[in-house]
N, C-alpha and C positions, 0 to 999 in steps of 0.2 A: 364514323366516329360516334362513340356513345355519348349520352347526355351528360354523364358525370365529367368526362374529359372536356367536353365543350364548356361546361360551367366553370371548370378549373382554369381553362385558358382565358375565358372572359373575365373572371375575377382577377387573375394575375395581370392581365393587360390593363384592367381598370386601376389596379393598385399602382402599377408603374406610371400610368398617366397622371394619377393624383399626386404621386411623390415627386414628379419632375419640378414643379414650381418651388418646392422647398429648397432645392439646390441653387435656384436662380437668385435668391435673396443675398444682398450684400452683407458681408460680415460686420458685426457690430451694431446693426440696426435691429431694433426690436419691433417686430410686426405682430399684430394679433393681441392676444391677452397678456397682460403684465402679471407680475407676481401678486399684486393686490387683487386683481380680478379673479385669479385662480383661487386665492384664499377665500374670497367671498363665495365663490362657487362651491368649494369644498365644505365651507361652513353650512351652506344651504343644504347640500346633500346629506351631511352628517346629522343635521337637525331633522330632516325629513325621515331619514332612516331610523333615528331614535324614536321619533314620534310614531312611526308605523309599528315598530316593535312594541312600544308601550300600549298602543291601541289593541294589538293582537293579544298581548298578555292580560290586559284588563278584561277583555271580552271573555277569555278563557277562565279567568278567576271568578268573574261574576256568574258565568254559566255553571261552574263547579259548585259555587255557593248556593245557587238556586236549586240545583239537583240535590245537594245535601239537605237543604231545608225541606224539599218536597219528600224526601225519603224519611226524614226524622224531624217532624215539626217541633219537637221538644228542644232540639239543639239550635233552632233558628237564631236565638239571641246570641249565643256564643259564636255561631258561624258569621253573623253579621259583624261582630267586633273584629274577629280574625280577618274577615274580608276587607274591612276598612283599613286595617293595619297593612295588609298585603298590598292593597291598592296604593297606599301612600309610598311603600317601598318601590313599587313598579313605576309610579309617577316620578320618583326621585331620579330615575335614569334619564328622563327627558330634561329635568332641571339641571342635573350635573352636566349634561351635554351642552345646554345653553350657557352655563357658567364657563365651561372650558372654551366655548366659542368666543365669548366676550373677553376672556383673559388673553386668548391668542390674537384677537384682532386688535 
């Protein structure tokens, strides 16, 4: 028996063993996470995702502005103003996400 087939059999049997307790639960009883707990978890993940994307975008924007100022020092003042405006728009993504989270919760 090759390795791939052995891994598939092992994974399949593990999934079946983990799924068995789900069917043993009595109907109508809620076990585990409730609706509120899942909402908080989703809010945390969405804020983390938005903050990560904002961080990457801000790093790219600052990098591009520094490269532009290094290539053409005469445009550094205009680039700085445009960079600050761009960073404000990028940061608004995280702020909008936070507002949506507070409205939904």
